[in-house]
C-alpha positions in Angstrom: 156.5 173.9 49.5 160.3 174.3 48.9 162.1 174.7 45.6 165.6 173.2 46.2 166.7 173.6 42.6 164.9 175.1 39.6 161.9 172.8 38.8 162.4 170.6 41.8 159.7 171.1 44.5 159.5 169.4 47.9 156.3 169.0 49.9 156.8 168.1 53.6 154.0 166.2 55.2 152.7 167.1 58.7 153.0 163.3 59.4 156.6 162.1 60.0 157.9 165.1 58.0 157.8 162.8 54.9 159.1 164.4 51.8 157.3 164.3 48.5 159.0 165.5 45.3 157.7 167.1 42.2 160.1 167.4 39.3 158.7 169.8 36.7 159.7 170.0 33.0 161.3 173.2 31.7 158.7 173.1 28.8 155.3 173.9 30.2 151.7 174.1 28.8 152.3 171.3 26.3 151.2 167.7 25.9 154.9 166.9 26.2 155.2 168.6 29.6 155.5 165.5 31.8 156.4 165.8 35.4 158.0 163.1 37.6 156.6 162.7 41.2 158.4 161.0 44.0 156.4 159.4 46.9 153.4 161.8 46.7 151.6 161.8 50.1 150.6 161.5 52.9 147.2 163.1 53.7 144.5 163.7 51.1 144.9 167.5 51.6 148.6 167.3 51.1 148.3 165.2 47.9 145.8 167.7 46.6 148.3 170.5 47.2 150.8 168.6 45.1 148.2 168.2 42.3 147.4 171.9 42.4 151.1 172.7 42.1 151.3 170.4 39.1 148.2 172.1 37.5 149.6 175.6 38.2 152.8 174.6 36.4 150.9 173.6 33.3 152.3 170.1 33.5 150.9 166.6 33.9 152.1 163.7 35.9 154.0 161.4 33.5 155.6 159.1 36.1 155.3 158.5 39.9 158.4 156.9 41.5 158.0 155.0 44.7 161.1 154.7 46.7 159.7 151.7 48.6 156.5 150.1 49.8 156.0 151.6 53.2 152.5 152.8 53.5 153.3 156.5 53.9 155.3 156.5 50.6 152.4 154.7 48.7 149.6 156.9 50.1 149.1 159.3 47.2 150.2 157.7 44.0 146.7 156.5 43.0 145.6 160.2 42.8 147.7 160.7 39.7 145.7 158.5 37.3 147.4 157.8 34.0 150.9 158.3 35.4 153.3 155.3 35.0 154.4 154.0 38.4 158.1 153.2 38.8 159.1 150.9 41.6 161.7 148.2 42.5 161.6 144.8 40.9 160.9 143.5 44.4 157.9 145.8 44.9 155.1 143.6 43.5 155.9 140.8 46.0 156.2 143.2 48.9 153.0 145.0 48.0 151.1 141.7 47.6 152.2 140.6 51.1 151.6 143.9 52.8 148.8 145.4 50.7 145.9 145.0 53.2 148.1 146.3 56.1 149.2 149.3 54.0 145.5 150.2 53.2 144.5 149.9 56.8 147.4 152.0 58.1 146.6 154.8 55.5 143.0 154.8 56.4 143.8 155.0 60.1 146.1 158.0 59.7 143.6 159.8 57.5 140.9 159.4 60.1 143.2 160.4 62.9 144.1 163.6 61.1 140.4 164.5 60.7 140.4 164.1 57.0 138.5 161.9 54.5 139.0 160.6 51.0 136.7 161.2 48.1 137.7 157.8 46.6 139.1 154.7 48.3 142.8 154.1 48.4 144.1 151.9 45.6 147.4 150.1 46.0 149.7 151.3 43.1 150.5 148.9 40.4 154.0 149.4 38.9 154.4 149.9 35.1 158.2 149.9 35.3 160.3 147.8 37.6 163.9 148.8 38.6 166.3 145.8 39.0 169.5 147.6 38.2 170.5 151.2 37.6 168.2 152.5 34.9 167.5 155.8 33.2 163.9 157.0 33.5 162.7 157.6 30.0 160.5 160.7 29.7 161.6 162.3 32.9 161.9 166.1 32.9 165.7 165.8 32.9 168.2 163.0 33.2 167.1 160.8 36.1 168.5 157.5 37.1 167.0 155.1 39.6 168.9 152.3 41.3 168.2 149.6 43.8 169.0 150.6 47.4 167.9 147.6 49.6 168.4 147.5 53.3 165.6 149.5 54.8 163.2 147.4 52.8 163.8 144.8 50.1 162.2 147.0 47.5 164.0 150.3 48.3 165.3 152.4 45.4 166.9 155.8 45.1 166.8 158.5 42.4 169.8 160.4 41.2 169.4 163.7 39.3 173.0 164.2 38.3 172.6 167.4 36.3 170.7 168.9 39.2 173.0 167.6 41.9 170.1 166.0 43.8 169.7 162.6 45.3 166.3 161.3 46.5 167.5 158.8 49.0 164.2 157.2 50.2 164.3 156.2 53.9 168.1 156.8 54.3 170.3 159.6 55.5 167.6 161.3 57.6 168.5 163.8 60.3 165.3 163.0 62.2 165.5 159.2 62.1 168.0 156.4 62.7 168.5 153.6 60.3 165.6 151.2 60.2 167.1 148.1 58.7 163.7 146.3 58.3 165.1 144.0 55.5 168.8 143.6 56.1 171.7 145.3 58.0 174.2 143.9 55.5 172.3 145.3 52.5 171.8 148.6 54.3 175.5 148.9 54.8 176.1 148.2 51.1 173.6 150.9 50.1 175.3 153.3 52.4 178.6 152.5 50.7 177.1 153.4 47.3 175.7 156.6 48.7 179.2 157.4 50.1 180.7 157.1 46.6 178.1 159.5 45.2 178.5 162.0 48.0 182.3 161.9 48.1 183.2 162.1 44.5 179.9 162.2 42.5 177.7 165.0 41.4 175.4 165.2 44.5 175.1 168.5 46.3 171.7 168.1 47.9 170.1 165.0 49.5 166.4 164.6 50.0 165.7 161.9 52.7 162.4 160.3 53.0 161.8 162.1 56.2 163.1 165.4 57.4 164.6 168.4 55.5 166.8 168.3 52.5 170.4 168.5 53.5 173.8 169.2 51.9 176.2 166.5 50.7 178.5 167.2 53.7 175.6 166.9 56.1 174.5 163.7 54.5 178.1 162.3 54.8 178.0 163.1 58.5 174.8 161.2 59.0 176.1 158.3 56.8 179.2 158.0 59.0 177.1 157.9 62.2 174.6 155.5 60.7 177.3 153.1 59.4 179.1 153.1 62.7 175.8 152.3 64.5 175.1 149.4 62.3 178.7 148.1 62.7 178.3 148.3 66.5 175.1 146.2 66.3 176.9 143.5 64.3 179.9 143.6 66.6 177.7 143.4 69.8 176.3 140.1 68.5 179.7 138.7 67.5 181.2 139.6 70.9 178.2 138.0 72.7 178.7 134.8 70.8 182.5 134.9 71.3 181.9 135.0 75.1 179.7 131.9 74.8 176.6 133.9 75.4 173.1 132.8 74.5 170.9 134.2 71.7 169.0 136.2 74.4 172.3 137.6 75.7 173.3 138.6 72.1 169.9 140.4 71.8 170.5 142.3 75.0 174.0 143.3 73.9 172.7 144.6 70.6 169.9 146.4 72.5 172.5 148.2 74.6 174.2 149.8 71.6 173.8 153.5 71.6 171.6 155.0 68.9 173.2 157.7 66.7 170.6 160.4 67.6 167.3 161.1 69.2 167.8 158.4 71.8 164.9 159.5 74.0 162.2 159.3 71.2 159.9 156.3 71.7 159.6 155.6 68.0 163.4 155.8 67.5 163.8 153.3 70.4 161.2 151.0 69.0 163.1 151.0 65.7 166.3 150.3 67.6 164.8 147.3 69.2 163.8 146.0 65.7 167.4 146.6 64.5 168.7 144.7 67.5 166.5 141.7 66.6 167.6 142.0 62.9 171.2 142.0 64.0 170.8 138.8 65.9 168.9 137.2 63.0 171.6 138.1 60.6 174.8 137.7 62.6 174.0 135.0 65.1 174.2 132.0 62.7 177.3 133.4 61.1 179.0 134.2 64.4 178.6 130.7 65.8 
């Protein structure tokens, strides 16, 4: 557990270094003391550690914010019964399509870790949907969620302006590359919004979905590298088309683009291959 600002606790999972957030109210031991959780997970023992921290603080879970519908980020929300789930307006459709796969992946990882659940996993049902920048009523302090599509269609981010903290979801990670599972173009637009917040806004600390919390300057460095990488993918496809190349040649050209970091990691390379396919899907028709 790490406290990055008074009342803001982070819990890093043993799986994929995923970050869960616990935002505690200043007023404790009261029925009004409602906490806001961000992506609680992954393993049952880790979710219980978050629940114990909540109990020790004398607070209850008022809301659970889900930054997106990847299985690891959904794994622990159901533990906090009674908390209102906040997610993207695109979340219900994404969850409906992927729900069975999400449950299977969670169960697989729990078993592989040698753990078990006391109750079956339940796919979270959202009580509040974020379709534009919105203030979270009842949060411990001023909190604004906003759409951040690109990694997934239903990605959102959380800005705590008075605390100088941005929960970025699966962006700006020092231990991953961009995974543009939904759209490279949307991913680049989300990075542009993050740049404005990091360059001239109130953000001092960024909490990525995976890896340690980082400073705004560190996040800007990652953002620059990630944006340049996505630009290179798009340009590789355009150049292949400009040379009269085939779709397969465009895919090879995108695949040859250098990743921004951790280029020997098999999971990173698999993600890069998906990005290359995404680049061809997005930019091949437009380039011809």
